[in-house]
N, C-alpha and C positions, 0 to 999 in steps of 0.2 A: 393451506391454514395456516397462518401468522404463529410466528414463535415469539412470548415476551418472556421477558427476563424476571428476576425477581424484584426488581425495583420499580419494574411499569406495571404491577398487578394493578396498582386502580385504574389504569390505564386500560387493561384489558376488559375490567369489569365493565367501565364506562361504554366500549365499544361493543360488548355483547348486548348490555342496553340497550343501544342505538340500534344493533342488529334485530332486537327483539321489538322496539318501536317502529322500526322501517316494514317489518312483517305484517305488523297491524295495520300498519300505513297510521300511524297515529302522529300528523304533522307537528302538532303543539309538543309530544314529548320528544320527537325527536331534533326538534329546534334547541329546547332546553338541555339536553344530554350533549349535544352537540357542542353547546357554548361550555357547559363543564369538563367536556373535554379537550377542548382547546386551553382552556384554563389550566388542566392537570400535566397536559403537555408540556407548557412554559414553565410549570411549578416545577416540574420533574428536572428535566432537561436545560437549566438555567441553573443549575446546582449539581452537578456530577461531580462525583469525586473521580480520582485518578482510576481507581480499581472498578468504579462504575465505566469509564471510557474502554476502560479492556477489556470488559464483556463487549462492548458494543463492536468493540474492532474484531471481535472474537466471534460477533452474532452468527451462528448457522443459517442466516438469510442475508448476510451481507453480499452485495455482489461481488465476484471474483476475477480476474483476468479476464477469464474468457466472457466473462458476461458484458465488461466493458468493450473487449474488442467485436465483438456481436454487434454491439449498438453504435459505436462511431467509427469500427473501418468498410470501407466499401471495397470491394471485389479483393477481399481477404487471402491470402494466399500462404500457409504455413508452410514454414521451413522446418525439413527434420535432421536428427543427427549431428554428433560433434565431427563426421569424418575420421574417426580413430578407434570408438568403442562401439558404443549405441546412442538411442534416441533416448534422452530424457523427457519423460511425459512432466516431470513437478516446472519445468521452463518449458513457455510458448515462445514461439518467435513466429510474427506474423508480417508479411509487407502487403501493402494496399494505399489506399488512399482515404486520408481524412478533409472533408470538404473539399478536394481536389487535391490535395497537397499529398503528393506520394510520400510516404511514411513507414517507418519498421516501427512493430509495437515487439517487445517483451516484455514477458511475463511470468511471477510466479504463479501456479494453479493448484489451490488445494485438494481441490475434489471435494463435491457435493455428492452425499450419500454411499455408504460402506463401501460399495465397487469399485467407485469413482475416486475415493479418497484412497484405497490401496493401490490402484493404479495411479496416480499422480504423487504415491508416498507423503500424504498429508501435508502437500506443500514443501516438503523439503529437499530441495535437488541434491544429487550425484554433482562430483564434479565435470563429469560430460555435459551434465545440463550446464554451469557456468561454461564449459567450451564451445558449445552450441550457440548460447549466445554472442561468444566473443566472435565466434565465426559469422556471425549474422550482424554484429557492429561491423566488422570490418568488410562485410558484402554492401552494407549499406556507404558505408565509407567510400569504396570504389564507383558507385552509381550517384554519390553527392544527395543521400538521402538521410534526413533529421529520424533522430531515435528518439523513442517513450519507452521510458520502462514503467511498468508497474509492478512496485514490491508488496509483496504479500507473502510471508512467511517465518515460521516460527525459529526458523535458523537451518541453517545446511546440515543436512543427513551426517549425524556422526558413527556412522554404521563401518565397523571392521571393512567391508571391501571397496567403500568412498576413501576412506583413510589409504586403505592398498595402494589407489589410483590417483593419491595424489591431490585429495581435496584441501588442504591449505594453500598447495602449488596453483590450482587452479584459482581460487580466490583471489591469492595476492597476483597472478599475471592477469587478471581482468583491473584489479587496482591498477596496476603498473600501465597496461596497455591503453584505457579508456582515457587517461588524463592525455595524450597523445591522439584521440581521432579527430579526423578534421572535417566531422558535420558537427551540428549542433543536437545537443541530447537532453531531454528533459526527464528527470526523475519524478515519480508521488507515490507516498508509501498510502495504497487503499485500503489496507487494514493491520495488518500485524509484521512489523519491521524487525527481526530477528538478529542480532549478530551479525557475523559473516558472510551471511547468508544472503541478509540484505543489502550489505554493503558490496558486494559482488555486482550488482546491477544499481547500486547508487550512484558511480562515479559519472556527475555530470554538470552540465552547465549551470541547471536549475535544478533544486531538490527541494519538494514541495511535499504537505502531509495534507492527508483530508482531515475534518475535524475530529471525527471519530476513530482515528488512528494512531497507533502508538511506535515507537522507534526508540531501542534499547540495545547495551550491550550484550544482556542475557535477561532471558524470561525471567518473572517476578517470584514464578515456582523454583526457579533455579537459585536466584539470590536469595529468598528463604531458607531455601537446603543447607545453602553454603555457609551466610551469616550466622543464621539462628537455629540452624538444624529445626525446622518449623514449619511445617509446611501448611497451616494455620495463619502466618503470620506473611500470606501474600499480598493481603492489602496493604498492609505496612512499607513490603519491598517496593511496590508499587509508587507509594509517594517518595520513598527513598530515593527511587531510579530517575525520577523524573523522565517519563517517558511520553508526556503530552507534547501535540503541536505548539502549546501556550508555552511552555517551558523551553523547547529545543528552539521557537524561534527568540523567546527571550538571550538566550545562551549563543545567539548565531550559527547555531548548526544546520540550520534549515533555512532557506526564503521566503517560504510563503506558507498560508495554512489557507487549504480548500472547503470553502462552507457549502458543506453539503446539507440536506434537510434537516431541520432541527430534530426531527423525531427519527432521522437514521438515514443513513443511503439505503438501505434495504426497503425501505416504506415507498422509496419513489427512486427508481434506479435511473429511468430516461434523464432523470432531473440532473441526476449526478453526475451521467455520463455526457451532459451536455457541460456541465461545470470542468471536468476532466479536459475536453475539446477543446473550448475557449482558451482553458490556460495554456495548452500545448500550442494552438496555432500563433497567439498573443505572443510567447517567448519566442516560437521560433520564428517570427516575422521579424522581432527584436534582433535577434541573435545573427539573422542573414543579412544583417547593418554593417555587422561588425569584419574585418578582412579576417584571413583561417588565424595570422599569426595573433591577431588583436583577441579573438575568441581564446585561442591557448593559453594565450598567457593571461588571460582574464579566469583562466577555468583554473591554472595552476594557483594563483594568489588566492581566488576562492577555496581552494582544498589545502592549500598551507594555513590559511589563516585559522581552521579548525583547531579546536583546544589551547589556544593563543590567549593568553594572560598577562597580567601585569601586578604587581607587589606594591603596594604604597610605603613609602619611606617611613621608619618609624625615628 
């Protein structure tokens, strides 16, 4: 059963009318309601606020990394463990083929349903998860396999055990190591890109975001608590943080925006998966034209340009 957000209530009502007309086999009413639905979808989704986009990024039906892996990867084989502590289920590492192109996919998995949310730790990786990702990337480099990162996490797990096992070091190590990996890498934010938890698999040659995804240094809830000590100001924090793809592209922090279905990726998962697959293959093809030295130099310049600014002389 489809889940509707608060701002989608009119859409939900029209959809119920459509279902009722279909059950009655009332073709005239069905056609009329379908036109109403198309108009309401256009009206609603063409004027979304930043907070509403955040809600869509966290939608319970939104495709997670494993959904996309199953849709785009052929002959997939999962890689487990960091060879140091344990296997972290919040990070997925798969090797397989995308349209005949041997590929490594690494993604953060939130889990759907109570049992799987707990298993995946709500998509918040421990340090061993990031070390597993680094192990998989080094394996890809050894066999000259391009890498696709799927970012979707509220942030790295802040628990005591994670800190004791070197959470910050694991994230910093990935940031450092990924800059020199000698194979093409593409990162895509598919839902929520939260803080260092997202950056740890976000260092790549290309960084893109799905239309209804977000990328932020802190969650709007955390921002509201710190700045205003008021959880009711989440919407205000969402606007202040500039977390949407349009804002980030305007500031040069991401390279591209992937145009998922207007009503959201959760309404058409196969089409959204195709968008991701096409973007990855297109960029891998372009990156393969570069020498390793050119690719690394371009990646370095791309990363060091983040946060650069100039002041006008007065």
